[in-house]
C-alpha positions as protocol buffer text, in pm:
chain_id: "A"
residue {
  index: 1
  type: MET
  ca { x: -1017 y: -934 z: -1734 }
}
residue {
  index: 2
  type: ARG
  ca { x: -1174 y: -748 z: -1443 }
}
residue {
  index: 3
  type: ARG
  ca { x: -1447 y: -1011 z: -1430 }
}
residue {
  index: 4
  type: ILE
  ca { x: -1185 y: -1287 z: -1402 }
}
residue {
  index: 5
  type: TYR
  ca { x: -1015 y: -1103 z: -1116 }
}
residue {
  index: 6
  type: LYS
  ca { x: -1350 y: -1074 z: -936 }
}
residue {
  index: 7
  type: ILE
  ca { x: -1419 y: -1446 z: -980 }
}
residue {
  index: 8
  type: ILE
  ca { x: -1078 y: -1533 z: -838 }
}
residue {
  index: 9
  type: PHE
  ca { x: -1100 y: -1288 z: -546 }
}
residue {
  index: 10
  type: PHE
  ca { x: -1463 y: -1332 z: -443 }
}
residue {
  index: 11
  type: LYS
  ca { x: -1563 y: -1682 z: -556 }
}
residue {
  index: 12
  type: ILE
  ca { x: -1247 y: -1891 z: -560 }
}
residue {
  index: 13
  type: LEU
  ca { x: -1054 y: -1729 z: -274 }
}
residue {
  index: 14
  type: GLY
  ca { x: -1366 y: -1630 z: -77 }
}
residue {
  index: 15
  type: TRP
  ca { x: -1259 y: -1275 z: 14 }
}
residue {
  index: 16
  type: LYS
  ca { x: -1480 y: -971 z: 70 }
}
residue {
  index: 17
  type: LEU
  ca { x: -1401 y: -612 z: -26 }
}
residue {
  index: 18
  type: TYR
  ca { x: -1535 y: -312 z: 167 }
}
residue {
  index: 19
  type: GLY
  ca { x: -1489 y: 42 z: 44 }
}
residue {
  index: 20
  type: SER
  ca { x: -1372 y: 184 z: -284 }
}
residue {
  index: 21
  type: VAL
  ca { x: -1155 y: 458 z: -427 }
}
residue {
  index: 22
  type: ASN
  ca { x: -1307 y: 744 z: -621 }
}
residue {
  index: 23
  type: SER
  ca { x: -1127 y: 770 z: -955 }
}
residue {
  index: 24
  type: ASP
  ca { x: -1117 y: 1148 z: -902 }
}
residue {
  index: 25
  type: VAL
  ca { x: -844 y: 1086 z: -640 }
}
residue {
  index: 26
  type: LYS
  ca { x: -553 y: 1100 z: -884 }
}
residue {
  index: 27
  type: LYS
  ca { x: -276 y: 1120 z: -624 }
}
residue {
  index: 28
  type: CYS
  ca { x: -254 y: 962 z: -280 }
}
residue {
  index: 29
  type: VAL
  ca { x: -54 y: 736 z: -54 }
}
residue {
  index: 30
  type: PHE
  ca { x: -211 y: 401 z: 28 }
}
residue {
  index: 31
  type: ILE
  ca { x: -89 y: 242 z: 348 }
}
residue {
  index: 32
  type: VAL
  ca { x: -150 y: -129 z: 331 }
}
residue {
  index: 33
  type: ALA
  ca { x: -113 y: -343 z: 642 }
}
residue {
  index: 34
  type: PRO
  ca { x: -46 y: -587 z: 780 }
}
residue {
  index: 35
  type: HIS
  ca { x: 231 y: -698 z: 547 }
}
residue {
  index: 36
  type: THR
  ca { x: 332 y: -1043 z: 672 }
}
residue {
  index: 37
  type: SER
  ca { x: 351 y: -1252 z: 357 }
}
residue {
  index: 38
  type: TRP
  ca { x: 437 y: -1245 z: -12 }
}
residue {
  index: 39
  type: TYR
  ca { x: 69 y: -1332 z: -69 }
}
residue {
  index: 40
  type: ASP
  ca { x: -9 y: -969 z: 15 }
}
residue {
  index: 41
  type: PHE
  ca { x: 136 y: -859 z: -319 }
}
residue {
  index: 42
  type: SER
  ca { x: -85 y: -1097 z: -518 }
}
residue {
  index: 43
  type: LEU
  ca { x: -387 y: -997 z: -314 }
}
residue {
  index: 44
  type: GLY
  ca { x: -307 y: -631 z: -378 }
}
residue {
  index: 45
  type: LEU
  ca { x: -288 y: -689 z: -752 }
}
residue {
  index: 46
  type: LEU
  ca { x: -632 y: -852 z: -748 }
}
residue {
  index: 47
  type: VAL
  ca { x: -784 y: -569 z: -543 }
}
residue {
  index: 48
  type: ARG
  ca { x: -626 y: -308 z: -767 }
}
residue {
  index: 49
  type: LYS
  ca { x: -784 y: -464 z: -1076 }
}
residue {
  index: 50
  type: ILE
  ca { x: -1122 y: -500 z: -905 }
}
residue {
  index: 51
  type: LEU
  ca { x: -1116 y: -133 z: -800 }
}
residue {
  index: 52
  type: ASP
  ca { x: -1012 y: -54 z: -1158 }
}
residue {
  index: 53
  type: ILE
  ca { x: -755 y: 210 z: -1069 }
}
residue {
  index: 54
  type: GLU
  ca { x: -386 y: 253 z: -1131 }
}
residue {
  index: 55
  type: ILE
  ca { x: -180 y: 201 z: -816 }
}
residue {
  index: 56
  type: ASN
  ca { x: 199 y: 216 z: -805 }
}
residue {
  index: 57
  type: PHE
  ca { x: 452 y: 88 z: -558 }
}
residue {
  index: 58
  type: VAL
  ca { x: 821 y: 103 z: -479 }
}
residue {
  index: 59
  type: GLY
  ca { x: 1031 y: -194 z: -381 }
}
residue {
  index: 60
  type: LYS
  ca { x: 1388 y: -274 z: -302 }
}
residue {
  index: 61
  type: LYS
  ca { x: 1599 y: -252 z: -616 }
}
residue {
  index: 62
  type: GLU
  ca { x: 1692 y: -620 z: -592 }
}
residue {
  index: 63
  type: LEU
  ca { x: 1333 y: -709 z: -692 }
}
residue {
  index: 64
  type: PHE
  ca { x: 1380 y: -534 z: -1025 }
}
residue {
  index: 65
  type: LYS
  ca { x: 1673 y: -745 z: -1144 }
}
residue {
  index: 66
  type: PRO
  ca { x: 1629 y: -1035 z: -1388 }
}
residue {
  index: 67
  type: PRO
  ca { x: 1444 y: -1261 z: -1416 }
}
residue {
  index: 68
  type: PHE
  ca { x: 1141 y: -1083 z: -1262 }
}
residue {
  index: 69
  type: GLY
  ca { x: 1232 y: -715 z: -1284 }
}
residue {
  index: 70
  type: TRP
  ca { x: 1035 y: -664 z: -1605 }
}
residue {
  index: 71
  type: TYR
  ca { x: 722 y: -799 z: -1435 }
}
residue {
  index: 72
  type: PHE
  ca { x: 745 y: -569 z: -1133 }
}
residue {
  index: 73
  type: ARG
  ca { x: 791 y: -265 z: -1361 }
}
residue {
  index: 74
  type: TRP
  ca { x: 500 y: -382 z: -1580 }
}
residue {
  index: 75
  type: VAL
  ca { x: 262 y: -394 z: -1281 }
}
residue {
  index: 76
  type: GLY
  ca { x: 353 y: -39 z: -1173 }
}
residue {
  index: 77
  type: GLY
  ca { x: 662 y: -83 z: -961 }
}
residue {
  index: 78
  type: ALA
  ca { x: 969 y: 133 z: -934 }
}
residue {
  index: 79
  type: ALA
  ca { x: 1304 y: 31 z: -786 }
}
residue {
  index: 80
  type: LEU
  ca { x: 1408 y: 204 z: -466 }
}
residue {
  index: 81
  type: ASP
  ca { x: 1773 y: 233 z: -372 }
}
residue {
  index: 82
  type: ARG
  ca { x: 1777 y: 179 z: 4 }
}
residue {
  index: 83
  type: THR
  ca { x: 2139 y: 286 z: 48 }
}
residue {
  index: 84
  type: PRO
  ca { x: 2169 y: 485 z: 373 }
}
residue {
  index: 85
  type: GLY
  ca { x: 2214 y: 861 z: 360 }
}
residue {
  index: 86
  type: GLN
  ca { x: 1958 y: 936 z: 90 }
}
residue {
  index: 87
  type: ASN
  ca { x: 1647 y: 1143 z: 144 }
}
residue {
  index: 88
  type: LYS
  ca { x: 1396 y: 890 z: 17 }
}
residue {
  index: 89
  type: VAL
  ca { x: 1096 y: 1091 z: 140 }
}
residue {
  index: 90
  type: GLU
  ca { x: 1198 y: 1391 z: -73 }
}
residue {
  index: 91
  type: ALA
  ca { x: 1276 y: 1175 z: -375 }
}
residue {
  index: 92
  type: ILE
  ca { x: 946 y: 987 z: -363 }
}
residue {
  index: 93
  type: ALA
  ca { x: 741 y: 1298 z: -287 }
}
residue {
  index: 94
  type: ALA
  ca { x: 895 y: 1466 z: -593 }
}
residue {
  index: 95
  type: ILE
  ca { x: 752 y: 1192 z: -815 }
}
residue {
  index: 96
  type: PHE
  ca { x: 400 y: 1321 z: -741 }
}
residue {
  index: 97
  type: ASP
  ca { x: 488 y: 1651 z: -915 }
}
residue {
  index: 98
  type: THR
  ca { x: 598 y: 1474 z: -1232 }
}
residue {
  index: 99
  type: LYS
  ca { x: 290 y: 1256 z: -1282 }
}
residue {
  index: 100
  type: GLU
  ca { x: -73 y: 1329 z: -1358 }
}
residue {
  index: 101
  type: ILE
  ca { x: -179 y: 1013 z: -1176 }
}
residue {
  index: 102
  type: PHE
  ca { x: 29 y: 865 z: -898 }
}
residue {
  index: 103
  type: ARG
  ca { x: -125 y: 652 z: -628 }
}
residue {
  index: 104
  type: LEU
  ca { x: 153 y: 505 z: -418 }
}
residue {
  index: 105
  type: ALA
  ca { x: 98 y: 191 z: -211 }
}
residue {
  index: 106
  type: LEU
  ca { x: 334 y: 138 z: 80 }
}
residue {
  index: 107
  type: SER
  ca { x: 358 y: -100 z: 370 }
}
residue {
  index: 108
  type: PRO
  ca { x: 420 y: 97 z: 689 }
}
residue {
  index: 109
  type: GLU
  ca { x: 613 y: -200 z: 830 }
}
residue {
  index: 110
  type: GLY
  ca { x: 858 y: -183 z: 540 }
}
residue {
  index: 111
  type: THR
  ca { x: 908 y: -561 z: 552 }
}
residue {
  index: 112
  type: ARG
  ca { x: 723 y: -887 z: 600 }
}
residue {
  index: 113
  type: LYS
  ca { x: 905 y: -954 z: 927 }
}
residue {
  index: 114
  type: LYS
  ca { x: 775 y: -848 z: 1266 }
}
residue {
  index: 115
  type: VAL
  ca { x: 875 y: -493 z: 1353 }
}
residue {
  index: 116
  type: GLU
  ca { x: 852 y: -306 z: 1680 }
}
residue {
  index: 117
  type: LYS
  ca { x: 737 y: 16 z: 1514 }
}
residue {
  index: 118
  type: TRP
  ca { x: 623 y: 131 z: 1175 }
}
residue {
  index: 119
  type: ARG
  ca { x: 836 y: 334 z: 941 }
}
residue {
  index: 120
  type: THR
  ca { x: 713 y: 689 z: 910 }
}
residue {
  index: 121
  type: GLY
  ca { x: 797 y: 765 z: 546 }
}
residue {
  index: 122
  type: PHE
  ca { x: 440 y: 715 z: 423 }
}
residue {
  index: 123
  type: TYR
  ca { x: 321 y: 995 z: 650 }
}
residue {
  index: 124
  type: TYR
  ca { x: 591 y: 1242 z: 552 }
}
residue {
  index: 125
  type: ILE
  ca { x: 565 y: 1157 z: 180 }
}
residue {
  index: 126
  type: ALA
  ca { x: 192 y: 1234 z: 192 }
}
residue {
  index: 127
  type: GLN
  ca { x: 254 y: 1562 z: 375 }
}
residue {
  index: 128
  type: LYS
  ca { x: 539 y: 1670 z: 149 }
}
residue {
  index: 129
  type: ALA
  ca { x: 341 y: 1584 z: -168 }
}
residue {
  index: 130
  type: ASN
  ca { x: 22 y: 1732 z: -19 }
}
residue {
  index: 131
  type: VAL
  ca { x: -181 y: 1420 z: -96 }
}
residue {
  index: 132
  type: PRO
  ca { x: -426 y: 1224 z: 118 }
}
residue {
  index: 133
  type: ILE
  ca { x: -359 y: 892 z: 286 }
}
residue {
  index: 134
  type: ILE
  ca { x: -589 y: 598 z: 219 }
}
residue {
  index: 135
  type: LYS
  ca { x: -576 y: 316 z: 472 }
}
residue {
  index: 136
  type: VAL
  ca { x: -615 y: -40 z: 341 }
}
residue {
  index: 137
  type: SER
  ca { x: -624 y: -350 z: 558 }
}
residue {
  index: 138
  type: PHE
  ca { x: -574 y: -712 z: 454 }
}
residue {
  index: 139
  type: ASP
  ca { x: -750 y: -914 z: 724 }
}
residue {
  index: 140
  type: TYR
  ca { x: -670 y: -1280 z: 661 }
}
residue {
  index: 141
  type: GLY
  ca { x: -865 y: -1388 z: 970 }
}
residue {
  index: 142
  type: LYS
  ca { x: -1192 y: -1258 z: 826 }
}
residue {
  index: 143
  type: LYS
  ca { x: -1082 y: -1270 z: 459 }
}
residue {
  index: 144
  type: GLU
  ca { x: -1168 y: -902 z: 424 }
}
residue {
  index: 145
  type: VAL
  ca { x: -998 y: -613 z: 251 }
}
residue {
  index: 146
  type: LYS
  ca { x: -1110 y: -275 z: 381 }
}
residue {
  index: 147
  type: VAL
  ca { x: -1044 y: 52 z: 203 }
}
residue {
  index: 148
  type: ALA
  ca { x: -1098 y: 369 z: 406 }
}
residue {
  index: 149
  type: PRO
  ca { x: -1186 y: 710 z: 260 }
}
residue {
  index: 150
  type: PRO
  ca { x: -892 y: 941 z: 179 }
}
residue {
  index: 151
  type: ILE
  ca { x: -790 y: 1175 z: 457 }
}
residue {
  index: 152
  type: PHE
  ca { x: -538 y: 1453 z: 506 }
}
residue {
  index: 153
  type: TYR
  ca { x: -374 y: 1420 z: 847 }
}
residue {
  index: 154
  type: THR
  ca { x: -306 y: 1755 z: 1005 }
}
residue {
  index: 155
  type: HIS
  ca { x: -230 y: 1699 z: 1372 }
}
residue {
  index: 156
  type: THR
  ca { x: 105 y: 1603 z: 1518 }
}
residue {
  index: 157
  type: PHE
  ca { x: 257 y: 1279 z: 1394 }
}
residue {
  index: 158
  type: GLU
  ca { x: 197 y: 1116 z: 1732 }
}
residue {
  index: 159
  type: GLU
  ca { x: -176 y: 1204 z: 1730 }
}
residue {
  index: 160
  type: ASP
  ca { x: -222 y: 1106 z: 1367 }
}
residue {
  index: 161
  type: ILE
  ca { x: -41 y: 772 z: 1395 }
}
residue {
  index: 162
  type: LEU
  ca { x: -262 y: 672 z: 1689 }
}
residue {
  index: 163
  type: GLU
  ca { x: -570 y: 742 z: 1479 }
}
residue {
  index: 164
  type: ILE
  ca { x: -425 y: 555 z: 1182 }
}
residue {
  index: 165
  type: LYS
  ca { x: -335 y: 250 z: 1389 }
}
residue {
  index: 166
  type: LYS
  ca { x: -691 y: 224 z: 1525 }
}
residue {
  index: 167
  type: PHE
  ca { x: -798 y: 118 z: 1176 }
}
residue {
  index: 168
  type: TYR
  ca { x: -566 y: -183 z: 1198 }
}
residue {
  index: 169
  type: SER
  ca { x: -622 y: -274 z: 1563 }
}
residue {
  index: 170
  type: ARG
  ca { x: -841 y: -581 z: 1501 }
}
residue {
  index: 171
  type: VAL
  ca { x: -682 y: -698 z: 1177 }
}
residue {
  index: 172
  type: SER
  ca { x: -500 y: -1028 z: 1140 }
}
residue {
  index: 173
  type: GLY
  ca { x: -223 y: -1077 z: 885 }
}
residue {
  index: 174
  type: LYS
  ca { x: -152 y: -1399 z: 699 }
}
residue {
  index: 175
  type: TYR
  ca { x: 101 y: -1471 z: 973 }
}
residue {
  index: 176
  type: PRO
  ca { x: -45 y: -1296 z: 1282 }
}
residue {
  index: 177
  type: ASP
  ca { x: 272 y: -1342 z: 1488 }
}
residue {
  index: 178
  type: LYS
  ca { x: 452 y: -1107 z: 1247 }
}
residue {
  index: 179
  type: PHE
  ca { x: 214 y: -811 z: 1299 }
}
C-alpha cells in the first residue's frame, strides 16, 4: 500500500516531500499549516502513509457522526467537544499519558477560514504533555511538504511563536487568501 501512496503523491500529484520523522519519536504534536482546504486532510493521509508512522488528530465532534464518523475514527481521529468552558488543553494533554504512541496533528489556525491569529492550544498541549513540536508545511505553490525536526520550545510563548511562524513565512496554502 505504501508504494501506491508514493505513486499517487509523487508521480500522479507531483508533490515533493522534505524531511522525515524518526520512529523513535513516539509522542509529539505536529502543527500543520496552512490549513485552507479540505484537500489538506487527504494530503496529510498520503504523507502519513509515506512516512510510515501513526499520526492522530482531533476534529469537531460533528465530523464523527454518520455517515463518515467510522472513517474518521478508522484513520486515527477522535471527536472533540468544542463546547465553551472546557479545558481542552488539559484533556488532550492527558491523552499522552494513556498511550504508548500518540502523535497529534493539529492545525494552528483551527479552521480552513482566514484567521487573524493562530490558536495557541498546540503550544500548551506540547508543554503540558512534555512532548516536542514538529512543524509541517503544505506549500501548494511549490507542491512541497516540509517536515522539520522535533523541538522543545522553552522560551516565552511570544518568542517561540515568532520562531515557529518563520517556518511558514514563505508557504502558500491551497487558497492563499485564507492564510
